[in-house]
Every structure is written in C-alpha cells, then in structure tokens.
N, C-alpha and C positions, 0 to 999 in steps of 0.2 A: 504494500500500500504506500508506495513511494510518492512523496510530494515534490521532490526536487524538479521533476519535469513539468510541474504545473505552475511554474513561475517564469518570468522573463529573464533573459540574459542581461548582464550588466551593460549599461548604455555605452560604456567605453570599449566594449569587446570588439575585436576585429571581426567584421561580418561581411558576408557575401550578399549581393543583391538578389532578392527573390521577386521576380516580376509577376504579378497577378494580373492576367490580361483576358479581356473578352476578344472575340475574333476581330472586331474593329480596332481595338487597342493593339492587338498583335500586329496588324498591318502597319500601324503608326510606329510601333517599336522597331519593325524591320528597317524602316527608313533611316534610323539612327544607329542601328547595331553594326558591329564590325562584319566584314564579309564572312569571316570564319563562323561567327555566331549564327548569321543568317543561314549559311549552308548547313550547319549542324542541326539547327532547329527544323529546317526543311527536310533534311534526311531522316530525322526522327519522326516526321509526320505531324509535327505540332501545328495546330491551327487555332488554338484558343478555345477549343471545345471543353466543356465542363469535365473536370477530373483529370485532364492531361497533365503530366509532369515530365519535364525534360531538364536534365542537368547539362550545362554548357561547360566543356572542358577548358581548364587553364593550361598554361605552359608546363606546369609541374605534374600534370596528369590528374590533379585534383579538381573538383568542380570550381569554376570561377564565378558562376551565377546559376540561377534556376528560373525556369518558366513554369507557371501554373495556369492552366486554363480555367476561366470562370464561366464560359459558355455565354448564352444569350441572356437578356433580361428575364425571359420566361424560365430559363434554367435556374437562375438565381431565386426567382419567386417560388419555384417548386422545391428547392433544396434549402438546407441550413448548414452553416459552418463549412463552406466549401474549402477553405484553406486547410481545414483539419485533415482532409483526405490526402494532402500532399506531405504531411509531416513524416510519416514512416518512409515514404519514397525518397526523402532527402538524405536518409541514412544517418547523417551526423553533421557536425559543424554548427556554426552560428550564422544566422541570417538576419537581414533587414528587409522589411516589406516595402516594395515599390508598387503602388497602386493608385489609380485615379479615384477609387472609391473613397468616400469621406463619411464623417458623421457616424450614424448608426451602423451602416454597412461595414465601415472600418472596425468599429467596436466588435461587431459580430465575428468578423474574420479573426481578430486577435483573441477573442474569447474561445473561439473554436479551436485555435491552435493550442491554447492551454488545456482545454478539455480533452484534446487528443493525447495529452501526456499522461492520462490516468492509466494505472494498471493495478490489478488486484492480485497481490502476491502472497496472501496469507497461507495458502495451502500448496501452491506450486509456483515455480518461477514464471513470471510473465513480464519480461523486460519492456519498459516503456520506450517510446521512440527517443533516440539520442539527440536529434536535431533541436537546437534552441533558437529562439527569436528575440531580438531586441524589441522592446515595446514600441510599436509604431507611434509616430508623431500624432498628437491630438487625441490620444486615448489616455484614460486614467488608469495607469498600470496597477496601482495599489488596489483600486476598486475591483478591477477584473481578476486580480489574483485572489482577492477575498471571495468573490463569487465562485471561482474555480475551487477554492478550498472548501467552501460550503457544499458544493455539488459533490466533491470527492468524499466528504464525510457521509452524505446521504447514500452514495453508491456503496461505500464500504459497509454501512450498516445493513443495507438490503441484501448485498451479496453474501454476507456471512450467514452460514447455515444456522438453523434454530438451535442446534446443540450448543453453539457458542454465542448465540444472540437471543437469550431469553430475557425475561423482565428485569433480572438483576443486571444484565449487561447493558440494557438500555438505561437503567438508573446510573450505572457507572459512567456511561458516556455523558449523560446530563451533568453529573457531578464534575467530571473533567472539564467540561465547557464552563461551568460556573466558576471553577477555580482559575481557569485561564483568563477569564474576562471580568472577574470580580463580581459575579452574580451570586445570588443565594439559591439554594436548592433544598426543598423540604420534600420528604417522601412518606406516604402512609402505606403500610404494607400488611398483607395477610388478613388475619382476623380483625385488625383494627379498622378495616374498610367496612365491616358489616353494617355498622350503624349509619355512618354518614354517606357511604358510597355503595349501596346494596347491589346495584346492577354490576358494577365492576367486580365486587366480591363474588357474586353468584356465578358470573361467567368464568372467572379465573380459579375458583376454589378447587376444581377437579385436577388441576395440574400439580397439586401437592405443595409441601412446604419448600422444597428446593427450587421450585419455580413459581413461588407465590405471586399473586397479583399485587399490583401497587399503583398508586396515583403519584406521579412525579410533578412537582410544582416548582418551576424555575422562574426567578424574577431578576430583571436587570434594568438599570436606568432610573433616574430620579426626576426627569423633566420631560415635557412634551406630551403628545397624545398617548393615551393608554391603548396598547394593542395586545390582544390575547390570542395566541395560536394554540389550537387543540389538535393533537395528532393521534390517530388510531394506532395503538401499539400492540396489535395482536401478533405476538412473536411467532406463533404457528397456529394454523387453523385446521383442525381435523374435520370440522363441521359439527363437532360434539356428537350427541346421540343421533342426529341426522347426518351420519357419517358420509363424508365425501367419497366418491369413487377414487381409486388410485390415481387416475389420470388428472383429476382435478386437484389433487393434493400436492402434486409435484412442485408447484411454485409457491406453496403457502408460506415459505420463509419470508416472502415479500409482503405478507399481510400486515407488517408493521411499517409499510412504506410511508404512511401518513406521518407517523412519529419520526421516521428518518428524515423526511422532508422538512418538517418544522424545526428539527434540530439543525439541519443544514442551513435553513433560512435564518434561524437565530444566530448561527455563527456569522453569516454575512452581515447581519444587523449590528452585532456587537463589535466585529472586527473593523467595521467602517464608522462606528460611533454615531449611528443615526440618532437624531434628537427625538427619542420617544421612550415611553415606559413599557417595557416588554415583559409579558408573562407567557410562559410555555407550560401547558398542561398535557400530560401524556398518561392515559390509562393503559398500563402495560400488563398484558395477560397472555396466557396460552389457553386456547379453547381445546381442552383435552377431554378424554373419555374415562370416567371412573364412576365408582358407586355414588359419589356426591355430585355428579354432573347435573346441571339443570335439564329439564325435560320438556318436550313438546306438550303443550297444554298448561304448563305452569303459568301462574299469574304473579308477576314480580313487582315489588315496590321500587320506586326510584327516589333519588335525592330530592327531586322537585315535588314529589307527592303524587305524581301521576302513576297509575298502574299500567303494566304492560303484559298482554297475553303473548306467550311464546308459541308461535305456530311453526317455527323452524329454528332449531338451535344453531344452524349455519348462518343465521342473520344476527350474529353476536356483536359485530362491530358497532352498529348503531346503539346497542345497549350500553356498551362501555363509554361511548362518546356522550351519551345522554347525561350521565352523572357528571362528567367533566364539564359539559356545556352549562349544566345547571349551576355548578360551582362558579364558573366564569361570570355568570350574570349576577352573582350576589354582591358584586362591587362594580362601580361605574367603569365602563370601558368604551372607548371611541370606536373600536373595530374589533369584532370577534370573528375569528376564522377557524373553520374546521377543515382538515385535510385527511383524506382516508381512501384506501383501496377498498371501496365499499360495495360496488355492484358490478356483476357481469353485464347488466343491462347497459351500462355506460359504454362498455367496450363494444357491444353489438351495435350501438348507435353511432359511435364516433371512432372506433378502432383504438389501437394502443397509443397513438401519438397525440391525439387531441383530447384535452381534459375538459369535461363539462363543469361549469361553475354556476352557482345559484346565488342570487341576491334580490332583495326587493328594492334596492337603492339604484335607480337608473343612472344617476351621475357616477356612482362608484363603478357600476357595470361598464359604462362608457370609458371611464378612465382606465379600468383594468384591461379592456379590450385594446385600447391604444397602446398600453404598456406591453401587452402580449405581442402585438405586431412589431413594436419597436425593438424588442430584445429577442425575437424569434423563439418565443416560448408559447406554443399554440394552445389557445383556450377557446371555448365556445359557450356562450350563455344559454342556459336552459331555464325553463320557467318553474317557479313555485306555483303550480297550477291548482288553484283553490278548489275547483270542482272535484279533484281527486282526494280531498281531505277525508271524505266518507270511506274511502278504501282502507284507511288506517284506523278506523274506529270499529272495533269488533262487537261492541255492545256489552259483552261480559266484563270488559276492562276498558280503561280510557283509551288505550292504544293497542295496535296489533303490530308485532315486529316483522311480520312477513305476510302481507296480504296475498290471498289466493288469486289465481288467474294469470299471473305473470305479466300483466300489462304495466307499463310505465314504472318499471322497477327502480330506476335511478331517481325519478321524480318522487315517488312515494317514500323512498328512503330519505330524501332531502326534506320532505314535508315532516316526516317523523322527527328529524333532528331539529327542525325549526321550532317545534313545540317546546323544546328545552332551551332554546336560545331566544325565546320571544321577548325577553326583557332587555336584550342587547340593543344599543343604539343603532348599530349597523351590523349585519350578519352576512358572512360570505362562506359558502361551502364548496369545496372541490372534491369531485368523485374521480380519483386518479387511478392509473394503472401501476405506475412505479417500476416499469420494466421495459427494456428495449429488446424485442424478440429476435432481431437480427441486426448485425453491426451496421452503423451508419456513420458518416463523418462526425467525429467528436463524440460519438455515442456508442461505445462498445456494447456488445450483447451483455445484458445483465441489468442490475439495479439502476434506476434513473430518477432524478428529482424532476418533478413536473409542477409547473405553476409557481415555483419558488422565485425564479428570476423575474417573472412578470410582477409578482407581488412586491418583491424587493424594489423594483424600479418604481412602482407606484408609491411605496412608503418613502422612498428617497426624495420624491417630489413633495411629500407632505400630504396629510389628510385634509 
C-alpha cells in the first residue's frame, strides 16, 4: 500500500517533456518538432488518438520526450483520467506535462496521474508505476495529493478482506486518523449499544465478541459549518438468516464501502484544513449467522423510537444507518450525508460507475451536480418520490426494511433513511457501489471511492 507514487516529483527535478496532444494539436506539434522526432512518431503510428503513447529516443538511447494521445473532444467527454493510462507505459523517469488543456481538465489529468500510482501490496507484490510527474503549472499540488491520499485510504480499506477488516479494524483506522489530525474519536461497543443504538446492536450481535458491533464517532474542527458524514460499515454481509447465495457473497468485503469513503473524505477535509466542523459516524458491524441473529418477521426498536419490521435480514445496512442518522440529528448540523453500498437496484439502474444521490434541496443538488462534472466524479440525482412512502409502511410496525415486489429498491431505501434524518437541515444520501469491476485509467480493479471528490469540491467552495 505504497504512497510514494501518489505524490508529485520535486519541482526542481530534471524532467523530460510529456506532450499530451489531440490529433489537431499533434499536427501543430509536428511543425515545431525536430525531423528525427517527426519521423519516429510517424513510424510508431502516432496520430493523437486516445490512449496512444510513444517514447521519443534521445542520443543516449534513453527517452528524451513522450507523446500521449488525448483523442477527440468526444473521446475526452467519454473517458476520465486519460493521462493515467500513459503512466505505466512510460516505465520510469521524471516528466513534465506539456498540454494546451487548462483549468479543470489540467487538474483532472494531474489527479489521474496520481491515482494511477496506487497499488495494493498487503498480500502480494504489486509494484506501482515508477514514472513520476512534476506538478503541472496552475494546479494545486498539495490539494491533489490530499485527494489522492484520501482515495488511497478508501481503496485500501475496501480491498482488505473481512478477516483483516472487521469492526475493530475500522475503529483502529478512525483512531489513527484522529491522532494524525488532532481529532477526537469516541466508540460505543458491544452490549453497550443495546440501549441507545438497538438496531446497530441487533444487526451486529451475531458476529460475537471478537467482532462486536460498534458506533464510531469522530469529531474535528472548531469553526465553520457543521457537516456530519455517516458511512455504512458492514464489514461483511452474509445476508444473515436470509443467506446470500455464494455468488452474491463474493464481494461482500466491500459492504463497508460507505464507511471507507467517508473516512477517505474526512482525510481530504482534515489534510486541507477546510473551514468546517466535521463529524464522522460509522456503525461498524458484521451481518453474521448465529443463534442470536435477528430474524425475518422480527419487529425492532430504533434510537428514534420508530419500529421496524424485518422482512429481509439482507437489508441490514439501512438498519444500522438509521440509528446513526438519528444520533446525527440530535444536534444542529448544516449538512448531513449518508454514504452506503446499499442496493443492487442502484446498480441495475445506473451501473457501477454512476452513483445515484438523493436530496430535497434543489440548490444543493445543482451545486453537487456541477461539482461532479467539474472533478469527473459521476453522480446522478434520483428522487425522494413521496408516493412510494406507503411501500415502506407495513402497518404492523412504523417501517418495513425490505418492501415486497422489488420495485424502486434504491428509492424506497432512501425514503427509509430519510425518516431518520428528517430533523436535519439538509440531507444528502449516496447509494454507491464502491468497486471498479475492470481496470480503467487511474482506477485499478478493486475498491473505489465514489462521490467523495465531488462532495469535497462542493465543501471546499463552502455551504
């Protein structure tokens, strides 16, 4: 889990030029290039097409410069982090970026380079790309490095198997962050949850004492708007007594992706010293099978006082989030956010890359959508559709954790959570996937933070 490759090279390093060119820009580059460089690029078939990389030889046999194809405007609109795909091809050395792109496009290219330096090496060697880049002009290098470090933390947590990433390990990560940045961290564990956090306790109690459930409460900052991040920390989800089939259980180490993402986002916020009062709440549990596991048909109390009928023990994430959201609303907060790998319905609707978000605040939704586009962190607004409220009202209890019928699964889950966040001034919910199924530029296969960079960008501009 090396971080050395997720920073920029020292600005005074000797560096070779790396030309990032569209087809039109390549034509202009040819006019000024040496005859040898033109001939070499032509011989290698370089045209400026997206993803092309050519190393131009120097007199010592080592690369003297590099060419990276950016493709057309349409190619750039369809892809993200195009420069990242070139990093491994450059083999090594230190480079300086030469590009006509400016502003947000230049920032995205530089961040993509950093994200491409990630490797997960806890269990097997996975060398990161050796090539380094001097921070391009007009980008905030320290900010981009902080974003990359937050994303790396999120990826590490999700990629770590449940054997080594249980509730106690999540707690340890939160405590390490608190120590690093001068935050406080309080934790309520095991039987102590029963009275104040009955849903967290009930969901997590079957995992036993060694993997006991807990509520992690991290606080940082003394001035500015109050922002509370709530992350689903289901460290492994068997489905409980509604046991998942084996094929559906294979990726359940990532069911704490919401917790991993809010911790990564918290790291970005604290490392850059944003002017706000941050609170992070993580209900950390394992949804296990044992004699004291909760059952379909059970009616459970919650911290808020609402009762919940359990129609499926595999819809446990919304239960543990409910108690944490209720706690969050017991003191004033300017923005309450929940992030969770919550429903398969969201993936059916939008696939693994695009994260649905929910809010009743139109201005907040517009600003978040703008931030999403600005930082290439794809989000899509979904509705808190009021006519579906009756779907989560079973009659025998206040709420149903898993309405029958299968319709609007992501929306009904969001409506369920909103009941527990009703006292918040502004509430924002992300139904994320937390995983990259196949490698893409800057995004290796495995754990992924989603929504964090867009939200960080929004918070950086102020609420």
